[in-house]
C-alpha angles and dihedrals in degrees: 000000000000122000088251091052092050090050092049093047092048091048093051092044090051089053095242112155114252096167111149095014093126098032118112113243096252090055098044115123110232126185115232134219092252094192095039093233092150122056117194130199110250092212132190124317131230094239143012110267095034118137134223125209122195139173119265131176114258113270126172090357096304134093141193129035142241139192137178128234113239088186128356087270104036126068127198111209144154100230099195147266114352093022135089124229109270148160119259139180108264097209091061099034112109128198138169112275149289095054115191124194118202143170130220119245098242138086122299089243090061091047089049090051093050091049092049093049091052093050097043101037112018105051125100094030122137120249116276110232093184099078092155091072104021095134093063107036099076131247099281087102125029141190122196100267092042091053093052092043093049093047091055094040087058085060092047096256119125112205099181110121096199103028095225129145091275135043121216133186093259090052088060095043092049096043115119088234096064128075123195111223100168137028125189119197 
């Protein structure tokens, strides 16, 4: 048996939790701060076009939140009811944890095009309360996942994990085209 196999066998025999050890980052199960008692800084990204995913209390049948980095320091997001989509400084932006940062498996030119589209065309839109059909009701109103999805669709990349009539933050996080590279708890 290899050294790794012996360590793994001893760890399991001792009852130490190894849940998630062999799960890819996009599939890892992460507990959330269900009452949002802890807000975390989203922080800067590695590259333009990266995405953040954070926990959000369920509202209108959906949960969690996403935004896209226009630059490594500026995020475009649709914060929620009563707010319009906007750009914000990533270093001071706080969200409920955990906060995941991810990139999209494509070229940097495509990520740049998605980020540019979000910044130029998807800011200053009212919040979309119809999250159950957000893929088909146009971009005159946006929620967070819809904004990120539409930005990448403009660059011919579909980030909807399940392909339904609506896209949600978890659909983007769990899509095979996204890769989590950082998690803040």
